[in-house]
N, C-alpha and C positions, 0 to 999 in steps of 0.2 A: 607601367604601360609599355606594351610591345611596340617597337619601331619596325613596322613591316617593310619599310624602304631600305633603311641602313643596316638593320640587324634583325631580320626575320627569325621568328622562333625556331623554324625548322632548320636553320643554320647555326643557331646559338645554344641549342638545348643538349648538346653532347655532354655526357658526364665528365669528360676530360676538362671541360671549361674552355676548350679551344673553339674558335669560330671557324667555320669552313673556309672562309676567304683567307685566313691566315696561312692555310696550306696551299690552296689553289692558285694564289697569286704568284707562287714560285714555280709553277708548272706551265707547260705550253697549253694552248687552247683545248686540244682534245683530251689530254690527261686531266686538266683542270675540270672540264665538264664531266668527265667520267667520275671523278672524285665527288663532284657536286651532286650528281644524281645518286650515287651510292650513299652519300652522307644523308641526303634528305628522304631516301626511299621509305615510304610509308609514314613519314612525319608531316609533310606538307598536306598530303591528301591520302588517307588510308586506302581509298578505293583505287589509287594509282600506284600502289607499291610495285606491282609487276611492271607497269609501264616505265617507271623510273629506272628499274633494273635493266630493262631492254634499251633504254636510252643510254645508259652507262656502257652497255655492251656495244652499241652502235659507235660511240666515240672511241672505244678501245679498238674496235675493228678498223675504223677509219685511220687511227694512228698507226696500226700495223701496216696498212696499205701504204701510208705516207712513207714510213721508214723503209719498207721493201722497195718502193720506187726510188727513194733517195739512194739506197745501197746499190741498186742496179745502175743508176745514173753515174754514181761514183766509180763503179767497176768499169763501165763503158768508157768513161772519161780517162781513167787510169790506163786502161788497155790501149785506147787510141793514142794517148800521149806516149806510152811505152813503145808502141810500134813505130810511131813517127820518130822518136828518139833513136831507136835501133836502126831504122832505115837511114837516117841522116848520118849515123856514125859507123855503119857497117862496112862501107867501102865497096859494097856489092853493086853490080850493075842491075838495071831494071830487069833484064832477062834472067839473071841469077836469082833475084828475089822471086820472080814469077815461077821459076822452076822449083825453088824451095817451097813456095806456097802450094804448088800443084802436088808435091810429094806429101805435104802435111794433109791435104784434103784426101789423098788416096790412102792415107794411113801408113805411110812408109816412114 
C-alpha cells in the first residue's frame, strides 16, 4: 500500500531506490524545491509535466537572484569597510581625501 503522506510514489519510484527527500533535506529551500519538481516531473500528474519543469526553473532563478543580491551586499559591505579602514589609517586630512576622490571621479 502506498503512503501518500510520508512516502508518495512520485518521490519514491526513482530507479536508484533513493527517495527525493534524502537529497533535498541537505539543500536550501530553493535548490531543494527545484530538485523536488525535477524529480517528480511527469510522475505525480502526467498532464503537469511542463508545469513541474517551469516550477523548477522558477526556484532556480529565485536562487540565482538571491545569490546575486547576497554577493552585491557582501561587496558593498566589504568596500565600505575597506574605505572606512583606509580613511581611519591614512593620516590624510578631510580636504586631502576630498581632493583624492575628485581626481578619481575625473578619471585622473
